[in-house]
C-alpha positions in Angstrom: 18.7 -8.9 15.1 15.3 -9.5 15.5 14.7 -5.7 15.0 15.2 -6.1 11.2 12.3 -5.6 9.0 11.6 -9.0 7.7 11.6 -10.0 11.4 8.6 -7.9 11.8 6.6 -9.3 8.8 7.3 -12.8 10.3 5.9 -11.6 13.4 3.1 -10.5 11.9 2.6 -13.7 10.4 3.1 -15.8 13.5 0.2 -13.3 14.9 -2.0 -14.1 11.9 -1.4 -17.6 12.4 -2.6 -17.7 15.7 -5.6 -15.7 15.0 -6.6 -18.2 12.2 -6.3 -21.0 14.5 -9.1 -19.4 16.8 -11.2 -17.8 14.1 -14.2 -19.6 12.3 -13.2 -20.2 8.6 -16.8 -20.6 7.2 -20.4 -20.0 8.6 -22.9 -22.4 7.1 -27.0 -21.9 7.6 -28.8 -25.5 6.8 -32.1 -26.0 7.8 -32.7 -23.3 10.3 -29.4 -24.1 12.0 -26.4 -22.3 11.8 -22.8 -24.2 11.7 -19.2 -22.5 12.1 -16.2 -24.0 10.6 -13.2 -23.6 12.7 -9.5 -24.9 12.2 -10.0 -28.0 14.9 -14.1 -28.3 15.2 -17.2 -27.8 13.1 -19.9 -26.8 15.6 -23.4 -26.3 15.3 -24.7 -23.0 16.8 -27.0 -22.8 19.5 -27.5 -24.9 22.5 -23.2 -25.3 23.8 -22.0 -25.1 20.4 -22.7 -28.9 19.6 -19.8 -30.4 17.8 -20.6 -32.3 13.9 -19.0 -35.4 13.6 -16.9 -34.3 10.4 -13.0 -35.2 11.1 -11.1 -31.9 10.2 -7.9 -32.7 12.6 -5.5 -32.2 9.4 -6.1 -28.7 9.0 -5.7 -27.8 12.6 -2.4 -29.8 12.7 -1.2 -28.2 9.3 -1.9 -24.6 10.4 -0.2 -25.2 13.8 2.7 -26.8 12.2 2.8 -23.9 9.9 2.8 -21.1 12.9 5.6 -23.6 14.4 7.9 -22.8 11.2 7.2 -18.9 11.3 8.1 -18.9 14.8 11.4 -21.1 13.6 12.0 -18.6 10.9 12.0 -16.0 13.3 14.8 -17.3 15.4 17.0 -18.4 12.8 18.2 -15.2 11.7 21.9 -15.8 12.4 21.6 -18.6 9.1 20.1 -16.3 6.4 19.9 -19.3 4.1 18.4 -21.8 6.5 15.9 -18.9 7.3 15.1 -18.4 3.5 14.5 -21.9 3.1 12.2 -22.2 6.1 10.4 -19.1 4.9 9.9 -20.8 1.3 8.7 -24.0 2.6 6.3 -22.1 5.3 4.9 -20.1 2.0 4.0 -23.4 0.5 2.4 -24.6 3.6 0.0 -21.7 3.7 -1.0 -22.1 0.5 -1.5 -25.7 1.4 -3.8 -24.8 4.3 -5.5 -22.5 1.8 -6.1 -25.4 -0.4 -7.5 -27.5 2.4 -9.8 -25.0 3.5 -11.5 -25.0 0.2 -11.4 -28.6 0.3 -13.2 -28.8 3.6 -15.4 -26.1 3.0 -16.9 -27.9 0.0 -16.9 -31.3 1.7 -18.8 -30.0 4.6 -21.3 -28.2 2.4 -22.0 -31.7 0.6 -22.5 -33.3 4.0 -24.8 -30.8 5.5 -26.8 -30.9 1.9 -27.0 -34.8 2.3 -28.2 -34.6 6.1 -30.5 -31.5 6.3 -33.6 -30.5 5.1 -33.4 -27.4 3.0 -30.7 -25.6 1.0 -27.6 -25.0 2.5 -25.8 -21.4 2.6 -22.3 -21.1 3.0 -20.3 -17.9 3.7 -16.8 -17.3 4.2 -15.6 -15.8 7.4 -12.4 -13.8 8.4 -10.3 -17.1 8.9 -10.7 -17.9 5.4 -8.4 -15.0 4.3 -5.9 -15.0 7.1 -3.9 -17.8 5.2 -3.5 -15.3 2.0 -2.5 -12.5 4.3 0.2 -14.8 6.2 1.3 -15.8 2.8 2.2 -12.0 1.9 3.7 -11.0 5.0 5.9 -14.2 4.6 6.8 -13.1 0.7 7.7 -9.6 2.2 9.6 -11.2 4.6 11.5 -13.6 2.1 12.3 -10.7 -0.2 14.0 -9.0 2.9 16.1 -12.0 3.5 17.1 -12.2 0.1 18.3 -8.6 0.3 20.2 -9.3 3.3 22.1 -12.4 1.4 22.9 -10.1 -1.2 24.1 -7.2 1.0 26.7 -9.8 2.7 27.7 -11.4 -0.6 28.7 -7.3 -1.9 30.2 -6.9 1.7 32.6 -10.2 1.4 33.7 -8.6 -2.2 34.9 -6.0 -1.3 37.0 -7.7 1.5 
């Protein structure tokens, strides 16, 4: 039953997650140079987007894992209880991703302050807000799964 309403919201969460994997999360300006923070790298804008030596691989791995969880939830529509549990864990994963983004953004800003001359200006980019949007989509999908469970329980009582 991929045509259910909650499946559409899970699909929207998948699309949001994939967009987040490739979109910039933060933009930094320090010492006349620009830096972008993405899920898998921090790069210095300008000549060939030179990568900066800061390990942010755990964020990319957790974000990729969250997208895989959403895909698993989308295709576990025959087992509502399992789908509900996957969705709830996936919602927790998206909150964790948001916390990791905030943590890394503060650490990157500190790193740039220590190694650059001048003030560091940081601006959140579109990717920072995508985990919140994915969480909202999964929350709506989870409500739909709960309604389906209640509907099945009431149908079993009638028999």
